[in-house]
N, C-alpha and C positions, 0 to 999 in steps of 0.2 A: 186712498186707504180702503181696504175691503171691509164689508160690514156683515154682521151676523145677527140673526134674531134667535134668541134662546127662549124657549117656552117652558116654564116651570122653575120655581124658585126654591126647590129643595136642594139638598147637597149636590146632587148630580148636575142640576142646572147651574148652581153657583160654581161648581168645579169647571164646567164647560166655559162659562163666562169669564172666570178668572184666567184660565189658560189662554183663551182667545184674546182677551185684553192684554195679557202679557206679551202676546205676539203681534201687537199693534193692530188688532181688529177693532173696529167700532162696533160695540155690542149694545143691543137693546134687550133687556130681560123682561119678559112678561110673566106675571104670576096671577092665577085665577083668584086666589084668596086675598084678604086684606093684610096678610103677613108673609114674611119670607122665612124659609126654614123647612117647609114640608113636615116630615115626621120628627125632625130634630129641632124643636123650638122650645122656648121657655115662656112662662107667664107667671104673673103674681096671683096666687090663690088667696082669696080673702079668708076662707075658713082656716087655713094654716097660717095666714099672715106671713107668707114666705114666697119667694120665687122658686118654682119647681119646674122640672123638665117634663115634657110630654111623655118621654120614656127614657130610662137609664141606658147608657151605652158604655161598653168597655172598648177601649182602643188598645191595640198591641203594637209593639215595635216592628212587627212584620208587616204592618199596614203601610207599605211603601208609598202608595199614592196619597194616602192621608197625610203622612209626614211631609211629603212634598208640598201639598196644598197648605198645610199649616205654616211651613217655612215661607212659601210664596206670599201668603197674606200677612206675614209678620206676627203670627199668633203663637209662636213657639213658647213664649213665657207664660202662656195662659193654661198650661198643663202641668201635672205632677208626674214625674218620670221615675219608675223604679230603676235601681241600679242592676238588680237581677230579679228573675222571676220569684215572686213571693205571694202565695195564696193561702189564706187561712180557711180551712173547712171545719164544719161543726156537725156533730151528731147530737141526738137528744141528750138532755141533762148537761148541756154546755161542755161536752167533750170535744176539745179543739185540737186540730192537727195542722201542721205547716207543710206545704209543698213549696220548698224554698231552695233556690240555688244560691248558696251562701257566699260563694266567691265568684270572681270573674274568669276563672280558669275553664273556659268553654272548650269542649263539651263535657268535661268531667264534672263540672258543677251541676249540670242538669241530671246527669246520671246519679250523682250523689244525692241530689234532691229527691229523686224517685226512690232511691234505696233507703232514704231516711224518712220517707213518708209513712209513718207508723200505723196509719189506719189499714195499710196493706201488710199481710204477712210476707216473709222473705220470698216464698215461692211466687206470690202475686207480684212482688216488686221486680223479680227477675223476668217474669213474663211481660210485664209492662215495658221494661227496657227492650226486650226482644221485639215487641210490637213496634217500637221506634225504629229498630233495625229493619224490620219488614217494610217500613214506609219508604225505604230507599229503593225497593224493588218496584217493578211495574205495578201500576194501580190495579186494584181488583176490578173485575168486570161482572156486571149483572148479578150483584149481590147487595143486600142491604147491610147497614152498619152492624146491626145486632148479630146477623149471621157471620159477618167477617170477624167480629170480636170473639165470638164463640169458637170459630174455626181456628183462631190463633191463641187459644188457651186462656182467654180472659175470664176470670171467675165472676159470679154475680156481684160479689163484694167489690172487685176491682172496677166493674162497670159502673156501679153506683157511686163509688168513692172517687173515681178519677175520670173515666171516659164519658159517663153520662152527663155530668154537669158541664164538661167542656163541649160535648157534642150538641146537647140541647140548647146551650147558650149561644153557640155559633150558628147552628142550623135552624133553630126555632122549630124543631119537629122531633118526633120520637125516633129512637134508634131503629125501630122496626120499619119506619117509613123512609128514613134518610138513605140516600145512595152512599155506599161505602167509599167510592172513588173520590167524591168531593171532600169527605172528611180526611182521607189520607193526604189529599193535597193541603188541607189546613194544617195537619200536624207536621207535615214537611216544612211548611213555612214557619211554624212556631218553633219547632225544636231543632231543625236542621239547617238554619241559616244564621248562625251566630248568636251571641249572648243577647244583644239588644232585641232581636226578633221575638224572643220569648217573654220579654218584660211587658207589664201592663201599665197603661197610661190613662190617667183620669183627668177630666177637666177640673181646673181649680174652682171654677164657679159654674154658672149655668151653661147649657149648650149654646144658647144665643150669644152669651159673652165670649165663649170659646171659639165657636165656628162662624156664626152668622155675622155678628158685628164686624169682626176683622175683614171678612170677605166683602161686605158692603162698603167698608171704608176703602178697601183696595179698588173696588170697581168705581167708586166715586172719584178716586184720584186718577183713574184712567178714563174719566168722562163717560162712563156707562150710564145709560138711561134705565132705571128700574121702575116699572109701572105695575102697580098693584090693582087688584080687582079687574083684571083684564083677561077674561076667559076666552080662549080660542074656540070658535064654533065651526069654522070652515077653512079649508086650504084651497086656494085657486091654483090651477096648474095649466101650463101650456106644454104639451108633449110630456117629456119626462122631467120637467123642471117646475119647481114651485115659484109662482110669480106674485102671489099675494096671500096674506093671512088675515082672515076676518075675525075680529074679536068683539066682545061686548062693548068695547069703547071706541072702535073704529077699525079701519082697514090699513094694513101695513104692506108696502110693496117696495120699500127702499132697502133692499138687502141682497147679499150674494148667496148666503147659505142660511139654513134654518136647522136648529137643533130642537127636537122634541124630548124634553127631559121630564116626562110625565109617565104615570103608570099605564100598563097596556089597556086597562078598561077605560081610561081617559082618552087614549089614542083612538079607540074604537068609536067614541062618540063624536069625533070630528068629521064633518062632511068632506068629501073629496079625497079620502085616504083609504078607500076600500082595499086596494092592493097592499098598502102598508099595514092596515089593520089586520089583513089576512096573515101577513108575515108575523105580526106580534102574537097572534092566536090568543083570543080572550079566554081560552079554556084552562088557564092557569088555576090551580087550586092553592089556597092560602092557609096560613096558620096564624093564630092570634097571639098577642102578648098582653098579659095582665100586670099592671103596675099599681101599687098601692103606696101612697105617701102617708106616713103616720107621724104626727107630732107627739112626742113623749115628754113627760115632765122631767125625767132624768134617766140616765143609763150609765153603765160603766164600760161600754164598748170602746176599745182603743185602736181598732183596725179600721181602715177606710171601707172595707167590704168583707163579706163572709159568704162562702159557698155552703149551702145546707145539703147534707148528704141524706138522700132518701125522703126528702120533703117535697110537697107540691110547690113550695117556694124554692126557686133555684139560687137566688142571690138576695142578700140584704146589704144595701149601701148606707153608709153613715154620713149624713150631712148636718153636723151639729146635733140639734135636737129633732131633726127630721130623719126618720128611717124610711128608706125606699125599698120595698120588696118587689122582686121581679119574678114572674112566672112565665116562662117561655112555653111554647106548645100548649097554649091555654084554652083550646077550643072547648074542653070539657066544662069550663067555668063560664062560658058565654051566656048561658041561660039562667045562671044563678042571680038572685036579687042581691043588692048591695049588702044587706045585713048578713047574708050568708058568707059573702066574700070577706067582710070584716071579721066575722067569727072565725073563719079559717086562718086569717092573718094573726089574729090574737092568739089562737091556739098554738100556731107554729112558732111565733116569737117567744112565747112562754116556754114551750118544749125545748127549743134550741138555744135561746139567748137569755132566758130567765127574766124576761120583762113582763111584769104582771099587768093585768087589765086596768088597775087603777092608775097606772102610769100613762095610759093612752089618753090624750087630750082631744085630738081631732084627726081627721083623715081625709084623703081625697083618692078616689078610685078612678083609674083611667084604663079603658078597654080599647085596644087597637085590634079590631077584628080581622083586618086584612093587612097585618103587619108585614109579612114576608111571604113569598111563594115557597112552597114545600120543595126542597131539593131532592126529588125522587126521580125514578126512571121515566116517569110520565112527563114531568115538567121540564127537566133539564134539556131534552131535545127541542122543546118549544122556544127556547131562548134565541132571539134574533141577533144578528150582527148589528153594529152601529150603522152600517151602510144599508140603504133602502133602495127600492125600485126607482125612486125619484133621485135624480143625479145630485141635487143640492139639498137633500133632506137627510138628516142623521138622527139616530135615536140615542138616548142616554137614560140611565136609571139602573137601580141595583138588579133589575130583572133581565137586562140584556146579557149577552154571552160574554161575561168577564172571566169565566172560569171559577168564580168564587160564589159562595152563598150570598144571600141578600143582607149584607152588612153595610156599615158606613164605608168601609173600604171599597166594596163593590160599587156603591153609589158614586163615590168620588173618582174611582178609577174609570167608570163609564163616561163621566164627563170629560176626563182627560183623553180617553180614547176617541170621543167625538171630535174634540178640539184638534187632536193630532191628525185625524183623518181629513179635516178641513184644511189645516195648514199645509198638508202635503199635496193638495190639489195643484 
């Protein structure tokens, strides 16, 4: 039986390990921290007296690798699936709108959904449909998303009420910074690949319960060794092959292949990988995400999530009496003290959802300063292949060249790509 050492216990590493184990590889998974999950983990917060996620994630039906991973680990029943696309958006004073594909008659249901999205006027609706048609044509080159939308007749209102919250949520950067081509690829996957592709999927419970626990159970059933607090410090090589991996807990040399499923800046810290670190290029620039979990005494919200139009808060997710606000492209808020962040959240949930200050009981602020790389013309060419200069060393992570922005789908797909490259040797 061939063996593989997977370094990194985030979703990309778990994906690589699960796919390798399912192909009868003996897998050892090393994780530097004392927990599995990377940026997709959950924990009990004493202040809120509730289990919360490190960050809120939306999954879509077009996340093919994610759906395969969920099926493989037996976690399919741990998610809530929409029948058709259904998004509630809000403007100040609780003015709510629905972007809803009300039937299964694809693609007419999606066209009807846009044409009935009444925050847009009729002309804006037609131009939005035209933009989806344009997505069928060759991808735009050397142009940012803002320029491409303006070039294709999208008004300021249409950008704010439709494209901006989709783009910023998916790309975690502003439309002025984002490369248009990668967004076109996203809307192709969402709107042009069948009804299920456009639907939104949410975990029933925590990210750990939905993704991590099923994956660990799967790996346990395939006799995978999972070792925590094992930070890799050096890679030993003979010629163009890795022959040993030095960690804080010992040296490993009983393997055929190695997968590094860690961020580029972590790869750069490992001795013996100068050529591989050069391939990863540590010059990536990043964008942050700000998540605020608020416990409220009561509310009347009856939708699982809301998109806020024109607000610094992009999304509000409803988990019982816990409201989770998400601000993507949040670099402007990194330097603010917590009380200013809380004041911002209080102001916005009052303006948009009518929840008054006296309803707020407690909160938890989570700042992810290097949440994702910025998908712009500078960073995209830096993304390396899963295959490296070392014959038996492979890369995984949402930052490698999956063709997608740094989403859960990109992370899980990268792990599958590494596993596929190994099994084809």
